[in-house]
C-alpha positions in Angstrom: -20.6 8.8 -12.0 -18.0 8.6 -9.5 -14.5 9.6 -10.5 -11.3 9.0 -8.4 -7.5 9.3 -8.4 -6.0 6.2 -9.5 -2.1 7.1 -9.9 0.3 8.9 -8.1 3.2 10.8 -9.5 5.9 10.6 -12.2 9.2 12.2 -13.0 12.7 11.7 -12.3 12.5 13.9 -9.1 9.6 11.9 -7.8 11.9 8.8 -7.3 14.4 10.8 -5.6 14.3 13.2 -2.7 12.5 16.5 -3.2 14.3 19.4 -1.9 13.5 23.1 -0.9 14.0 25.1 -4.2 13.8 22.4 -6.5 12.5 23.6 -10.0 11.0 21.4 -12.5 9.7 18.5 -10.0 6.6 17.1 -12.0 3.4 16.1 -10.3 1.3 14.1 -12.6 -2.4 12.7 -11.7 -4.3 10.1 -13.8 -8.0 10.3 -13.1 -10.0 7.2 -13.7 -13.4 5.5 -13.2 -13.3 2.1 -12.1 -9.6 1.9 -13.3 -10.6 3.3 -16.9 -8.8 6.6 -17.6 -11.2 9.4 -17.9 -11.0 11.5 -21.1 -10.0 15.2 -20.0 -10.1 16.6 -23.3 -13.2 18.4 -22.7 -12.2 19.6 -19.2 -13.1 23.2 -18.5 -10.6 23.4 -15.5 -7.7 21.3 -14.3 -5.8 22.2 -11.2 -3.6 20.6 -8.8 -3.9 22.0 -5.1 -1.0 21.7 -2.7 -1.0 22.0 1.0 2.1 23.3 2.3 3.3 22.2 5.9 2.2 25.4 7.4 -1.3 24.6 6.2 -1.5 27.1 3.4 -3.2 25.6 0.3 -1.7 26.8 -3.1 -3.9 26.0 -6.4 -1.7 25.6 -9.5 -3.2 25.2 -12.9 -2.6 21.6 -14.5 -1.8 20.9 -17.9 -2.7 17.8 -20.0 0.0 15.3 -20.3 -1.1 14.2 -23.9 -4.5 14.9 -25.5 -6.3 14.2 -22.4 -7.7 10.8 -23.5 -5.2 9.2 -21.1 -6.7 10.9 -18.0 -3.5 12.6 -17.2 -2.7 15.9 -15.8 0.3 17.5 -14.4 2.2 20.5 -12.8 6.0 21.1 -12.8 7.3 23.3 -10.2 8.9 26.7 -10.8 11.3 28.7 -8.8 10.0 29.6 -5.3 7.2 27.0 -5.1 8.7 24.3 -2.8 9.8 26.8 -0.3 9.1 25.0 3.0 10.5 21.8 4.2 8.3 19.1 5.6 5.1 17.2 4.9 3.1 18.4 1.9 -0.2 17.2 0.5 -1.7 17.6 -3.0 -4.7 16.9 -4.5 -6.2 17.1 -8.0 -9.2 18.9 -9.0 -11.1 19.1 -12.3 -14.4 20.3 -14.0 -15.9 18.1 -16.7 -19.1 18.7 -18.5 -20.8 15.9 -16.7 -18.8 15.9 -13.5 -16.6 18.1 -11.2 -14.5 17.2 -8.2 -11.5 16.3 -6.3 -9.2 13.2 -6.6 -7.7 11.5 -3.4 -5.1 13.5 -1.5 -1.6 12.3 -1.6 1.6 13.2 0.5 5.3 13.7 -0.3 8.3 15.1 1.8 10.4 18.2 1.2 13.9 18.2 2.5 15.7 21.0 3.8 19.2 21.9 2.3 22.3 22.7 4.3 
């Protein structure tokens, strides 16, 4: 079956601007099949891939938001991660027993500081 990314992001920082050096910004992806959340509880691998403005791709291990039955995985940024201002892209990747693949890529902007 074809799986696809349905939802974007959540978290207080996502509603406001994201700045270079921000810590704790949460990126959450909901994986769904025809708008029905996919059970991720049996996933062997959950990742969020981030493409920085310079083109470098950094892969981060994602965690389940709950028990996995809601299809949600997330990553919260740590110190040093959001180090470049500009347009970033991110994309979920997962491996389930019967399917593996990527969700749709999404974009966000990181503002520079004074």
